[in-house]
C-alpha positions as CSV (number, residue, x, y, z in Angstrom):
1,M,-150.1,85.2,-48.0
2,N,-151.2,86.6,-51.4
3,K,-152.1,84.2,-54.1
4,P,-149.0,82.1,-54.8
5,D,-147.7,81.3,-58.2
6,V,-147.8,77.6,-57.6
7,L,-149.9,75.6,-55.1
8,V,-148.8,72.0,-54.6
9,V,-151.2,69.4,-53.2
10,G,-149.3,66.6,-51.5
11,G,-146.3,66.4,-49.3
12,G,-144.7,63.2,-50.7
13,V,-141.5,63.1,-52.6
14,V,-143.1,64.3,-55.9
15,G,-144.9,67.2,-54.4
16,C,-141.8,68.3,-52.5
17,A,-139.7,68.0,-55.7
18,V,-142.2,70.2,-57.6
19,A,-142.1,72.8,-54.8
20,L,-138.3,72.8,-54.7
21,E,-137.9,73.3,-58.5
22,A,-140.6,75.9,-58.7
23,A,-139.3,77.9,-55.7
24,G,-135.8,77.6,-57.1
25,R,-137.0,79.4,-60.2
26,G,-138.2,82.3,-58.1
27,A,-141.9,81.4,-57.9
28,T,-143.9,81.8,-54.8
29,V,-144.9,78.3,-53.7
30,V,-147.3,76.9,-51.1
31,L,-147.5,73.1,-50.5
32,L,-150.5,71.7,-48.7
33,E,-150.3,68.3,-47.0
34,R,-153.1,66.7,-45.1
35,E,-151.0,64.7,-42.6
36,R,-147.2,65.1,-42.4
37,L,-144.4,65.1,-44.9
38,A,-143.6,61.7,-46.4
39,A,-146.6,60.1,-44.7
40,G,-147.4,57.6,-47.5
41,A,-145.4,55.8,-50.1
42,S,-142.5,58.1,-49.6
43,Y,-142.1,56.7,-46.1
44,G,-142.3,53.0,-46.9
45,A,-140.7,52.9,-50.4
46,G,-137.6,50.8,-51.0
47,G,-135.8,53.8,-52.4
48,M,-134.5,51.9,-55.4
49,L,-133.3,53.9,-58.4
50,A,-133.9,51.1,-60.7
51,P,-134.9,51.9,-64.3
52,Q,-132.8,49.0,-65.7
53,V,-133.7,46.3,-63.3
54,E,-137.4,47.1,-63.4
55,A,-137.7,47.5,-67.2
56,D,-139.1,44.6,-69.2
57,R,-138.6,46.4,-72.5
58,P,-137.5,49.7,-74.0
59,G,-140.0,52.5,-73.9
60,P,-140.8,55.9,-72.4
61,L,-140.8,54.7,-68.8
62,L,-137.2,53.4,-69.1
63,E,-136.2,56.6,-70.9
64,L,-137.6,58.8,-68.1
65,G,-136.0,56.6,-65.5
66,L,-132.6,56.7,-67.0
67,R,-132.8,60.5,-67.2
68,A,-133.9,60.7,-63.6
69,R,-131.3,58.3,-62.4
70,A,-128.6,60.6,-63.8
71,M,-129.9,63.5,-61.8
72,F,-129.4,61.9,-58.3
73,P,-125.7,62.5,-57.7
74,G,-126.1,66.2,-58.3
75,W,-129.4,66.4,-56.4
76,C,-128.1,64.6,-53.4
77,A,-124.9,66.5,-53.3
78,A,-127.0,69.7,-53.1
79,L,-129.2,68.5,-50.3
80,E,-128.3,69.1,-46.7
81,G,-130.1,66.0,-45.4
82,A,-129.3,62.3,-45.1
83,A,-130.3,60.9,-48.5
84,G,-128.3,57.7,-48.3
85,L,-127.4,57.7,-52.0
86,D,-125.6,54.5,-53.1
87,M,-125.0,53.8,-56.8
88,G,-123.3,50.5,-56.2
89,G,-125.6,48.6,-58.5
90,I,-128.4,46.1,-58.3
91,L,-128.0,42.3,-58.8
92,R,-131.0,40.5,-60.2
93,V,-130.8,36.8,-59.8
94,V,-132.9,33.8,-61.2
95,A,-133.1,30.2,-60.0
96,T,-134.4,28.5,-63.2
97,E,-133.2,28.1,-66.8
98,A,-136.3,29.8,-68.0
99,G,-135.5,32.7,-65.9
100,A,-132.0,32.7,-67.2
101,D,-133.2,32.9,-70.7
102,A,-135.3,35.9,-69.9
103,L,-132.3,37.6,-68.1
104,R,-130.1,37.0,-71.1
105,E,-132.7,38.7,-73.4
106,R,-132.9,41.6,-71.0
107,A,-129.2,42.0,-71.1
108,R,-129.2,41.8,-74.9
109,W,-131.6,44.6,-75.5
110,Q,-130.2,46.8,-72.8
111,R,-126.7,46.4,-74.3
112,A,-128.1,47.2,-77.7
113,M,-129.2,50.6,-76.2
114,G,-125.7,51.2,-75.0
115,L,-126.4,50.4,-71.4
116,V,-124.2,48.5,-68.9
117,A,-125.8,45.1,-68.2
118,R,-123.4,42.5,-67.0
119,L,-124.4,38.8,-66.8
120,C,-122.9,37.0,-63.8
121,D,-122.4,33.3,-63.4
122,P,-123.2,31.6,-60.1
123,A,-119.7,32.2,-58.7
124,E,-119.9,35.9,-59.6
125,C,-123.4,36.2,-58.0
126,A,-122.0,34.6,-54.8
127,E,-119.1,37.1,-54.8
128,L,-121.4,40.1,-55.2
129,A,-124.0,38.9,-52.7
130,P,-122.3,36.6,-50.2
131,G,-124.6,34.2,-48.4
132,G,-127.3,34.5,-51.1
133,A,-129.1,31.4,-52.3
134,S,-127.6,29.7,-55.3
135,A,-128.5,31.3,-58.6
136,V,-128.4,30.0,-62.1
137,L,-127.6,33.4,-63.5
138,G,-127.5,37.0,-62.4
139,L,-127.6,40.4,-64.1
140,W,-125.8,43.4,-62.6
141,V,-126.9,46.8,-63.7
142,P,-125.6,50.3,-62.4
143,D,-128.9,51.2,-60.6
144,G,-128.8,52.5,-57.1
145,R,-130.8,53.4,-54.0
146,V,-131.5,56.2,-51.5
147,D,-133.2,56.3,-48.2
148,A,-136.7,57.2,-49.4
149,H,-137.9,58.9,-46.2
150,G,-134.7,60.7,-45.6
151,F,-134.5,61.8,-49.2
152,T,-138.0,63.2,-49.1
153,L,-137.5,65.2,-46.0
154,A,-134.2,66.6,-47.4
155,V,-136.0,67.7,-50.5
156,A,-138.7,69.4,-48.4
157,Q,-136.1,71.2,-46.4
158,A,-134.4,72.4,-49.6
159,A,-137.8,73.6,-50.8
160,L,-138.2,75.6,-47.6
161,R,-134.7,77.1,-48.0
162,A,-135.6,78.1,-51.5
163,G,-138.6,80.1,-50.2
164,A,-141.5,77.6,-50.4
165,Q,-144.1,77.5,-47.6
166,I,-145.3,74.1,-46.3
167,R,-148.6,73.8,-44.5
168,L,-149.3,70.5,-42.7
169,G,-152.6,69.2,-41.5
170,V,-154.5,70.8,-44.4
171,P,-156.7,68.2,-46.2
172,V,-157.7,69.2,-49.7
173,S,-161.3,68.2,-50.4
174,R,-161.9,69.7,-53.8
175,V,-159.7,70.6,-56.8
176,L,-160.9,73.5,-59.1
177,D,-159.2,75.2,-62.0
178,G,-156.4,77.2,-60.3
179,A,-157.8,76.7,-56.9
180,V,-158.6,74.1,-54.2
181,E,-160.9,73.9,-51.2
182,A,-159.2,72.7,-48.0
183,A,-160.3,72.9,-44.4
184,G,-163.1,75.2,-45.2
185,T,-160.9,77.7,-47.1
186,R,-160.6,78.4,-50.8
187,W,-156.9,78.6,-51.9
188,E,-156.2,80.2,-55.2
189,A,-153.0,80.1,-57.2
190,G,-151.5,80.9,-60.6
191,A,-151.2,77.1,-61.0
192,V,-152.3,74.2,-58.9
193,V,-150.2,70.9,-59.0
194,V,-151.9,67.8,-57.7
195,A,-149.3,65.5,-56.5
196,A,-151.4,63.5,-54.0
197,G,-150.3,60.1,-54.9
198,A,-152.9,57.3,-54.8
199,W,-155.5,59.9,-53.7
200,S,-155.1,61.9,-56.8
201,G,-157.9,60.0,-58.6
202,L,-160.3,60.7,-55.8
203,L,-159.5,64.4,-55.9
204,C,-159.5,64.9,-59.7
205,G,-161.5,62.1,-61.2
206,V,-158.6,60.7,-63.2
207,P,-157.8,57.0,-63.5
208,V,-155.2,56.7,-60.8
209,A,-155.9,53.9,-58.4
210,P,-154.1,52.6,-55.3
211,V,-152.0,49.5,-55.6
212,K,-151.3,48.2,-52.1
213,G,-147.8,47.1,-51.3
214,Q,-146.6,45.5,-48.1
215,R,-143.0,45.5,-47.0
216,L,-140.9,44.4,-44.1
217,M,-137.9,46.0,-42.3
218,L,-135.6,43.4,-40.8
219,R,-132.7,43.9,-38.5
220,H,-129.8,41.7,-39.5
221,T,-126.8,41.0,-37.3
222,G,-124.8,39.0,-39.9
223,A,-122.5,40.2,-42.6
224,P,-124.0,43.3,-44.3
225,L,-125.6,42.9,-47.7
226,P,-123.4,45.0,-50.0
227,L,-125.9,45.8,-52.7
228,T,-129.6,45.5,-53.5
229,L,-130.5,41.9,-54.4
230,W,-133.5,41.2,-56.5
231,S,-134.9,37.7,-56.9
232,D,-137.9,36.2,-58.5
233,R,-139.8,36.4,-55.2
234,C,-138.7,39.7,-53.6
235,Y,-136.1,42.4,-53.4
236,L,-133.7,43.1,-50.5
237,V,-132.5,46.6,-50.0
238,P,-129.7,47.3,-47.5
239,K,-130.4,50.1,-45.1
240,A,-128.4,51.8,-42.3
241,G,-127.8,50.1,-39.1
242,G,-127.7,46.5,-40.4
243,R,-131.3,46.7,-41.6
244,V,-132.7,45.1,-44.7
245,L,-135.9,46.2,-46.4
246,V,-137.9,43.4,-48.0
247,G,-140.4,44.2,-50.7
248,A,-143.0,44.0,-51.8
249,T,-146.5,42.7,-52.4
250,E,-148.6,43.9,-55.3
251,E,-152.3,44.1,-54.3
252,P,-154.4,46.2,-56.8
253,E,-157.6,44.7,-55.5
254,A,-157.1,45.9,-51.9
255,G,-158.2,49.5,-52.4
256,F,-157.2,51.7,-49.5
257,D,-156.8,48.9,-46.9
258,R,-153.7,49.9,-45.1
259,R,-153.3,46.9,-42.9
260,A,-150.2,44.7,-43.0
261,T,-151.6,41.2,-43.1
262,V,-150.3,37.8,-41.8
263,A,-150.4,36.5,-45.3
264,G,-148.3,39.3,-46.6
265,V,-145.8,39.3,-43.8
266,A,-145.4,35.5,-44.1
267,A,-144.9,35.5,-47.9
268,L,-142.3,38.3,-47.7
269,A,-140.5,36.7,-44.8
270,A,-140.3,33.3,-46.6
271,A,-139.1,35.0,-49.8
272,A,-136.4,36.9,-47.9
273,A,-135.1,33.8,-46.2
274,A,-135.1,31.9,-49.6
275,T,-133.2,34.7,-51.2
276,L,-130.7,35.3,-48.4
277,P,-130.9,32.4,-46.0
278,A,-129.2,34.3,-43.1
279,L,-132.3,36.5,-42.9
280,A,-134.3,33.6,-41.4
281,A,-132.7,34.6,-38.1
282,A,-133.2,38.3,-38.5
283,E,-135.5,40.4,-36.2
284,L,-138.7,41.7,-37.7
285,E,-138.5,45.4,-36.9
286,E,-141.5,46.7,-38.9
287,A,-144.3,45.5,-41.2
288,W,-145.8,48.3,-43.2
289,A,-148.3,48.7,-46.0
290,G,-149.0,51.7,-48.3
291,F,-150.3,52.6,-51.7
292,R,-148.6,53.1,-55.1
293,P,-150.5,55.5,-57.4
294,A,-151.0,53.6,-60.6
295,A,-152.5,54.6,-64.0
296,P,-153.8,51.8,-66.2
297,D,-150.7,51.9,-68.4
298,R,-148.4,52.4,-65.5
299,L,-147.0,55.7,-66.9
300,P,-147.1,58.9,-64.9
301,L,-149.6,61.6,-65.5
302,L,-147.7,64.8,-66.1
303,G,-149.5,67.8,-67.5
304,R,-152.7,69.8,-67.3
305,L,-155.7,68.1,-65.8
306,P,-158.0,67.6,-68.8
307,G,-160.5,70.5,-69.1
308,H,-158.4,72.8,-66.9
309,E,-155.9,75.6,-67.8
310,R,-154.3,76.2,-64.4
311,T,-154.5,72.8,-62.7
312,W,-151.8,70.3,-63.4
313,L,-151.1,66.6,-62.5
314,A,-147.9,65.1,-61.2
315,T,-149.1,61.6,-60.2
316,G,-149.4,58.0,-61.2
317,H,-145.7,57.1,-60.7
318,H,-146.6,53.6,-59.5
319,R,-143.3,51.9,-58.5
320,N,-141.0,54.7,-59.5
321,G,-142.0,57.7,-57.4
322,I,-138.7,58.1,-55.7
323,L,-136.7,57.6,-58.9
324,L,-138.8,60.0,-61.0
325,A,-139.3,62.7,-58.4
326,P,-136.4,65.0,-59.4
327,L,-137.2,64.8,-63.1
328,T,-141.0,65.3,-62.4
329,G,-140.2,68.4,-60.4
330,L,-138.0,69.8,-63.1
331,L,-140.4,69.0,-65.9
332,L,-143.5,70.5,-64.1
333,A,-141.6,73.6,-63.0
334,E,-140.3,74.2,-66.6
335,A,-143.8,73.6,-68.1
336,I,-145.7,75.9,-65.7
337,L,-143.2,78.7,-65.4
338,E,-141.4,78.6,-68.7
339,G,-143.9,77.0,-71.1
340,A,-141.7,74.0,-71.8
341,A,-143.2,70.8,-73.3
342,L,-143.9,67.7,-71.3
343,P,-143.3,64.1,-72.5
344,A,-146.2,63.2,-74.8
345,A,-146.3,59.7,-73.4
346,C,-147.3,61.1,-70.0
347,D,-150.0,63.5,-71.2
348,P,-153.1,62.9,-68.9
349,G,-155.3,63.3,-71.9
350,R,-154.2,59.9,-73.2
351,L,-156.4,58.1,-70.7
352,Q,-159.6,59.9,-71.7
353,A,-162.2,57.8,-73.5
């Protein structure tokens, strides 16, 4: 084809969302993916839409997450795939008085922001998550979840329907200003968007590094877990077919080691059984490891690659790639095609020495 308006590097949820939003505005779009769609973190992610349960304090990441969370009902209603949206809330539980004090403080500042944050006594925790281990205190917030893999594929299909082209098996080896080199070919575009997840740093020289995360998928034959349960040791995310996703380790020192390890599996299995004792008898269906793309300050990089006019970054989403994907797609498409401003807190230039 002729030089596209937008060339996206990366077929995870963020790249697919950028492709969808750009194509939906009438741009010609080509997406390049070195393997298959949703091959990395977008496959293994828990799929939580959890700005409130994840946030330790007010700030730009929480603000972005709340805005993104509000987009999901409309986005998922427009998709023709199985996104598995459930906005039934997340219950965070603690087992110590020190943990309870921290949970009360979290509830206090979130309520001060006008957010729903309901403290739950042990009896309420047991009602919301039957069979869970006894908790000193719980905090219910109106966060949600999707099926990360299904959502990503549905976004990709929507991008195709909007006119985007997706090329699989095309590994990008070099990023230039308004062009890339891939599989021995130079691809030029009006704008290039690097959404290559944990590999973005290798392609562009920006400080985005992999943070390895292992997770388990269990098949549970007991009473279904009605909502996502988050303890001090792990989180348990209900999935279709009686499955429960258990996550996740945080291993920034592991680099690109993609192995699921005995130590990681054992720690997660023990944490799952301690949080929901019935899971001790669950079947281990899958152990998986992947990489979160993390900047030093754990904020995304959204904006022009420093020193470039026509190459943009949409990466560094760390634990919030699924949550922030629709908003990232919207923001990048508006910035590239309409000249809209991007959040200053996410400017890639902030990380330059």
